[in-house]
C-alpha positions as CSV (number, residue, x, y, z in Angstrom):
1,X,13.8,3.9,-16.1
2,X,10.9,4.4,-13.7
3,X,9.4,1.5,-11.7
4,X,6.0,1.2,-9.9
5,X,5.6,-0.2,-6.4
6,X,5.7,-3.8,-7.6
7,X,8.9,-3.3,-9.5
8,X,7.3,-3.1,-13.0
9,X,8.8,-0.6,-15.4
10,X,6.3,2.0,-16.5
11,X,8.4,4.7,-18.2
12,X,11.6,6.6,-18.8
13,X,12.7,9.9,-17.3
14,X,15.1,12.2,-19.2
15,X,15.9,15.9,-18.5
16,X,13.0,16.1,-16.0
17,X,10.3,14.7,-18.3
18,X,8.8,11.2,-17.9
19,X,7.5,9.3,-20.9
20,X,5.1,6.6,-19.8
21,X,4.7,3.3,-21.7
22,X,3.6,-0.3,-21.4
23,X,7.0,-1.8,-22.2
24,X,10.6,-0.6,-21.8
25,X,13.3,-2.2,-24.0
26,X,16.9,-1.4,-23.2
27,X,20.4,-2.8,-22.8
28,X,20.7,-4.5,-19.4
29,X,23.7,-2.4,-18.5
30,X,21.2,0.5,-18.0
31,X,19.6,-1.4,-15.1
32,X,22.6,-2.7,-13.0
33,X,20.4,-3.2,-9.9
34,X,17.4,-4.9,-11.5
């Protein structure tokens, strides 16, 4: 998951490509430090 300077999620990166979006929905275990 990619975050902007204010800590808001703006996309997901996989295999070197980033898909940008307005909302990211995932299991909290993918973001252990957030």
